[in-house]
C-alpha positions, -999 to +999 in steps of 0.1 A: -001+001+001+011+036-008-022+064-003-043+061+025-077+082+025-097+087+055-129+105+063-135+116+098-101+126+105-110+152+135-131+129+154-119+109+183-110+074+159-105+093+130-076+117+147-060+087+166-058+068+132-045+102+112-013+104+135-009+067+127-010+073+091+014+099+090+038+079+108+036+050+089+067+044+064+044+016+047+025+045+037+039+076+010+008+094+009-021+104+028-052+117+021-076+135+042-111+148+034-133+168+059-152+201+062-124+215+079-089+213+086-073+188+109-049+212+120-017+187+115+013+192+091+032+169+077+052+157+044+031+131+031-003+145+040-028+163+015-062+177+029-090+181+011-116+202+024-148+195+011-185+196+008-202+164+018-236+173+002-217+178-031-195+147-035-192+157-074-167+181-067-142+157-049-154+121-058-128+117-084-101+125-055-110+093-035-078+072-055-055+050-033-047+020-019-072+025+014-102+041+021-107+044+060-137+057+074-145+073+107-169+102+105-198+103+128-217+125+149-246+126+174-281+132+177-277+160+200-250+177+179-268+170+142-303+182+158-324+155+143-323+116+129-324+128+095-293+154+100-275+124+118-282+097+091-266+121+071-236+121+082-236+083+098-251+066+067-251+094+038-220+108+037-199+073+046-219+056+019-210+081-007-175+082+003-172+047-001-193+048-036-166+066-051-135+047-035-153+014-052-160+031-080-127+047-085-108+011-080-098+019-040-095-023-030-098-017+004-121-003+028-117-002+062-150+012+086-150+023+122-188+011+127-204+007+169-211-030+187-245-023+185-247-019+145-279-036+136-299-030+105-329-046+119-328-028+152-359-006+164-331+013+176-323+050+152-287+045+160-278+009+156-302+006+126-281+036+101-245+019+117-260-017+109-272-007+073-239+010+067-222-022+075-242-041+053-246-013+024-209-009+022-201-052+017-218-048-015-198-024-033-177-044-047-141-039-025-114-070-026-110-066+011-137-049+037-128-047+075-154-033+101-146-026+132-178-025+164-160-010+191-177-003+223-177+029+243-147+049+232-126+070+251-101+099+245-092+130+243-119+147+223-124+180+210-158+182+226-163+160+254-198+139+255-215+144+287-231+108+282-200+087+271-181+100+303-217+092+324-214+056+304-178+049+311-184+058+348-213+029+348-192+009+327-166+007+351-188+001+379-199-033+363-171-044+348-158-047+384-179-074+394-180-089+358-207-075+340-215-062+306-177-070+296-182-078+262-196-032+265-163-020+279-150+011+274-121+011+248-099+040+235-096+054+200-060+045+195-068+010+203-090+012+172-072+031+153-041+004+153-068-019+149-085-008+115-043+002+104-032-034+113-067-050+097-060-029+063-031-053+058-043-086+059-040-097+025-070-122+030-101-108+002-142-104+014-155-088+044-141-095+084-161-077+111-142-075+146-162-073+173-148-057+203-129-084+218-113-090+179-105-055+180-087-057+211-068-081+198-062-074+163-048-039+178-019-059+192-014-079+163 
């Protein structure tokens, strides 16, 4: 691999992934697509500031060896379910479609532990729909991470995640909800890079324990 493509580089997982990509000698070029600049500078980094509502303006640039997708928001930040779906499903699927169209062989996605296209919960359903639909685009390899509660330094702290972290920590001390234990964003980023270099064809979905294991591989 020589060229890595990335969306969601200003988020928790994406920012850690971007740092890993620019430090990885296996990549000679890293292209980040985002609504704003990341603030990171590196000789191999190219930043494309794009309008995700207008994919025709950037679709032709989605060319490389592996596409990483870490884009996401909350309903509180988005303002409505419709707007959250635009970010968590539509924008990411547009990116994946253009990557597939341009011959990118490998696609790696940061999803969620609850992802299920048949779920009655809105967030879990759109995550599951994206997982399902990117696998139908014809990539040689698809790698999907399904982390649980993400922890790490964010530009904007999420109150719900802080509460969830405290509750899960208490439950895990007595052995409950271990499969939903928190995971650092950089661990997920590390797992995504490792999984992207797995040459096996087809799709692989990494549940929480497998994400931890892949990061240590």
